[in-house]
C-alpha positions, 0 to 999 in steps of 0.5 A: 666261346665255351658253353656253360650251364645256366648261371653266373660266372666271373670271366674277369674281375669286371665282367659277370655272366648273368643266369638269364636271357631276360633282358629286363633283369640284365638291365636292372642288374647292370643299373645296380652295378653301374659302370663298375661291372659289365653284365652279360646275359646267357645269350650274349655269352653264348651259353645255351645249357639250361638247368632245372629249378626242381626245389621248393626253396629259392635258396636250393634253386640258386644253389642248384644252378651255381653248384652245377656251373661250378662242377662243370666249369671249375670257375667261380660263379653266381646264380639267383632265384627270386619269388613273390611271397603273398601272406594271404596265400601262405607264401605263394606263388613263392618259388613257383612265381615265374610259372604260377599260371603255367610253363609259358611263363606269361607275366600277364597270366601270372598276374591274372591268376594272382589277382583272382586268388586275392579277389576276396582277400583284405590282407594284401601284404607281400614281399619280393625275395631274392637269393643269390648263391656264390661259388667262390674257390670251392665255397658257397656263400648266400646273399638275400634281399627282401622288399616288403609291400602290398598287392593292389587289385589292378594293373598300374604302370607300363614299365618293369616286368613280372609282378611289378604292375601290381606290387607297391613297395612299402614307403611309396604309393606307386607300383614298381611298373610306375617307377624309373629304374633308379626309383625301383632300385631304392626299394629293390630286393634284387638291389639289396642282394646284389649290394651284399654280393658286391660288398663281399667281392670288394672285401676280397679284391 
């Protein structure tokens, strides 16, 4: 199989390569798409080239990845970037969410740092934001999904990934890590962005 840069690209109209080797994200996206589309991680697709995320916005990083793939392959492609924005921290960790506590990308270290930074804060408002970049026939399209919520002061739940054990979405009292995948998808930022992407693709089929 040809090797391409990190990102999404359409193999066929029902198969997508997802720009991640995070199996949690692959499972989440596949649950959103259900049986209509099949999702492959980079590893499953034999893609081993990584693309840096050097920019200061989610939109720019998503565009960097999809643009690079399109330039290399000439194929229609997708990429996404997601961040947690905390009001009391002026939007941090934001674009640096995955590496908030260092390049090791440790979920537990990131959460520990976040809770330490918020230990004296009464304002716990936060949101997850996902931005998807689509390169389609030489044109770029963006799709955004936002989930508002709050950061609690201790870890709760054993499921999910990333900051899920400390994030409670508006409209519920449980963290994402206490929810099933189906329950999380009723609130999910990634679900909202993917729904917009799929709705767009449906209009051109």
